[in-house]
N, C-alpha and C positions, 0 to 999 in steps of 0.2 A: 671518535678522534683517534683513539689508540690504534685501531685496525687500519685507519687511513694512513697514519704515520708509520705502521710497520709495512704497509703496501708500498708506500713511496720509497722508504729505505731500501727495501727488497729490490725494487726496480733500479735504484741508484747503484746498488752493489753489483748489479749485472753489467752496468755501464762503465766504460773506461773514461779517462779525462775528456772534458769537451774540447772539440777542435772545430775547425772549419771544414766544409765539405764543397765539393763542385755542386753548383746549382744548376744542373741541366734539366729542365722540366719538360721536355719534350716527349717523354715516354709513359712515366708513371707518376703517381701522386704519393703523398705520405710523408714521412720523416725527412727524406732528402729535400722535399719541396716546401716544408714549413719555415717561412721566413723567420730568421732569429733563431731556429733551433737545428742544431747540428751537434752530432756526437760520434765518438768512436765505439764501435761495438765489434764483436767477433765477426770476421768475414769467412765464410765457408765456401771453398773454392771448388769442391766437387761434392757430388750427391754422397759418398762414402762417409766424408767428414760430417755432413748434416746428419745422416742417420747415427753416426757414432755419438754425436753430441745430443741426439734426442732421447729422452726417457720414454716418449710415447709418440707415435705416428698414427693419425687417425684419418678417415674420409667420413665427411657428413656435412651437416648444415646446421645453421641456427634457424629455429622456427619460433622462438619466443622472444619476448621483448628483453632487451639488455637492461643492465644495472648500471646507472652512471653514478659514480662517487665523486663528489666535489672535494678535490684535494686543495691543500694549502698553495701549491705551485701551479698545478694543472688538474683538470678532471681526469678520471680513468673509466674505463668502460669494462664491465664483466659480462661476456655472452654465455648462455647456456648453448652448448653446441651438442647436437644430436648425433651420435656416432653411429655410422651406417657399417663401418669396417675398421678393425685396428691391425695395423700392419706391423706395429713394433709395441711391446708392452703387455701388460695385462689386458684382456678384453674388457671394455667398458661400454655401457649404453650411452652415457653423456659425460661431458666434462665442462667445468668451468674455465673460461678462457679469457685472460686479461690482456687489454690493450690500453695504451696511453692516449689520452684525449677523449672528447664527448663522441658518443655514438654518431651524431648527425654530421660530423666533421671528419675529414680525412687529414687535419692537422695532427703532427706528431707521428701518426702510423695509419697507414691505410686500413680502414675498419672492414671487417666481415660483414656481409650483407645478408640479411634474411632471405631464406629460401634459395640460396645459391650453394652449390657444392663445392667444398674446399678440401684440399688435404693440408693438414696442419703437422708441422714438426714441433714437438712441444718439450718442455721441461718444467719441473715444478717451480712455482713462484713462492707461494706461501700457503699456510693452512690456516682457516678461520674456523671459529666456534659458530655453529648454526643450532636450532632447535632440535634438529635430527642428528646432531653430532658433528664431528669435524669434517670440513670440506677442503679438498686440495684445489688451488686456484694454479692453473698452468698459464704460461706464456710461451711465445714463440721462441726459439732457440736464438733468434737475433732479430727482432723486430720483423719487417717484411720478408726477410729471407727465408723464414719457415712458413710462409703462407702462400699457397697456390690456389687460385680459383680453377676449377674443372669446367671447361665449357661444354655446349651442346654436342660437340664432336668428341668429347671425352678426351681433351687435350688439356694439358697444364698451361696456365697463364699466370706468370709470376707477378708479384705485387711490387717489385724492385728491379733494379738493373745492377745490383751488387751481387758480387760472389758468383756461385754457381747458377743463380736463378735465371739469367738469360740462356745459359746452356740448356736448361731444362725446358724452355719455352716450347710449347707445341709437342712436347713429349706425350705419347699416348699414355693414358691412366694405367692400362695394362703392363705396358712395359715398365713404368715406375714400380708398380706392385711386384713384378718379377726381380728388379734390381734390388729391392729393399728385402724380399724374402730371402734372396740369395745371401744377402749380407747378414742378415739376423738369424740364420741357421744355428 
């Protein structure tokens, strides 16, 4: 229970006061489209600000079952994300990635899906104790703004229409790699 409370408080600290949002559901799913759920969160208007805000940027996929934690207010999901490439931060083989809501639902936040490739722009959410020691749990820099699916043509598919995400739609993964590497030199 204490871990759940810490997790929930950590998420709340990342969020600004709750306000109304436009509910245009024609393109994307997730937090903008969850009825009764709206909030203010940082908006990143360009790739440079997204990279600067990220502690870790990785490419990879989730291949194992997610862990769902039933919270007092809402459930949360923790994915084990297998990293194929680290674009920013210390190289890692895998990360634990936190999202609001249950795995089987895109309410609150568009969930990453098993066996699909993603680019994640991450920041540390909290640390928890496990049998093998401390484990860092990451979350996106600002909900879906930090999550991009990579399609079969190796192009980015954003999970939101907020901030820089629409500008990055259809960008080739190799172009993204180059731009990030140039910035983090």
